[in-house]
N, C-alpha and C positions, 0 to 999 in steps of 0.2 A: 579426742584431746583438743584443747583450744589454747591458742596463744593469746595472751592478754595485752602485751605491749613489748616494745623493744627495750631491753635493759641497758645495753651499752654497745658501742662500736669500737672497732680496732682498725687503725689505718697504718699502712706502710708509708713511711715518709723518708726523705733524705736524711734529716737530722732531727731526732725526737726532741731534743732540748729546744731547738729553734722553733719547731712546730708547736711545742707546748707553750712557748712564750706567746705565740700568735693567739692560741685559744684562750690563754689567760687574759691577754689584752682585749680581745673581742668579747668573750663570754664571762670574764671574771671567774673562770674556773680555778680551782686550787689543785696543786700537786699533792698527790697522796703518796706515791712511791716514785722515786727516780733511781734508776740504775743504769749502768753503761748500756746505751742503745735502746732504752725503753723508759717511757714516762706514762704514768696512769693519773688521770685527772678526774675531778668530780665537780659538778655544777652546784652552785649555791642552792640549798634547799632540797637537793636530790636525796632520795632514800636509797639509791643504789650504792654498792660498795665502790664502784667507779662508773663513770659515764663514757670516758674516752680513753682508749689505750693507743699509744703511738710507739711504733717500732722503727728504728733507724735501718736504712738500707745502704747508706753512704752517699757522699756527695756526687758520685758518678752515676747513681741510679737514674735512669731516664724518666723524664716527666712527659707523660703522654697527654697530648691535647684532649680536653674534654670532648667526649663524643666521637673519638677517633679509634677506640678499641672497646672490646667487650669488657665490662666491669661495672662497678658501682657508679651510679649516676650522681646521687647526692644523699646526704644525711639531712634530717629535718628535726629542728628543735622548736618547741612551742613556747610562746611568751604569754604573759597574763593579759596585757592590754595593747590596744593599737598605739598608745603612747610609747610603750616599750618597743614596738616594731619601728616606729619613727626614729627612736634613739639608735637602734641597731643599724638602720639604713644610713643614718648620719655617720656613725662610727665606721661602717664599711667603706663609705665614700672617702672619709678622711684617710683611711689606710690604703686606698687604691684597690680594695678587694671587693667592691660592689659589682654584681653581675646584672641584676635587674629586679623588677618588682612585678608581681602578677596577682590578679584577682582570679581565684579559683572558685568563686561562688561562695561556698561555705567556709573557705579559708582565704586569708589575705596574707601574702608572702613576699619576703625580700630574699634575694639570693646573693651569696658571696662565694669566694674561693680562698683557700688558705695558701701558704707560701709554696706548697707543692702542687697547686692547681686542683686540689680536691674541692669539689663544690658542696655547698650546704645551703639549706633553706631555713629561714626563721619564719615561723608562721603563727598567726592568730586565728583561732577557730570561732566562728560565729556561734553565740549561744543558741541552743535549740529553739527557745521561745522567740527569738528574733529572726529566724529564717523565714524568708518570704518568697514571693514569686521573683524569678530572676536570679535566684541563688543556686540554681542547678550547677553541676560540675561544668566548669569552663576554664579557658585559659585566655584571659584578656589583660590588657594593661591595667595596673592598679592605680586608681585615682585616690590617693590617701586622704586628701581633704574631703572628698565626697563620702568616703567610708567613715571618717571621724564625725562628719555632720550627721550621718545616718545612725551610727551605733554609739557614738560618744568615745572620747579618747581613753577613758578609764573604765570602760565596761569590761568586767572579767570574762575571759574566754571560756568556752565550753571545755571542760576537762574530760579527756578520754582516758579510760583505764583499761 
């Protein structure tokens, strides 16, 4: 049996409605279903019935510092172009939700966190035909200008299915 991709994620948050607004603001997701204590969101262009489910735990639920307990490290969403990645980095910085930017060789990523400290990655995948030496798996600082000069701002990402 083979898994082909992640279909959706579900997060426990303090307030599903407030968290949903954050994901709408950052990712322009749309609400599909809203009920007391739960919101289901869908990304533009997604073929999934939903991409993110959010369940409220209440305002008193503890927020655990990232990396301080066993649990999910982050979610990762793919974008079409490096230009999209630049736009997300700018938006995350404006919202005070930017964590950092990393060159992983075959992927270029920016990281953010939501209002409940859940971390996420937004990534662009180097097209197979453009992978060269030096693109092995790594974790170094992302030089966005250098990557745009190398690959182009609007080169479509490799799509993984």
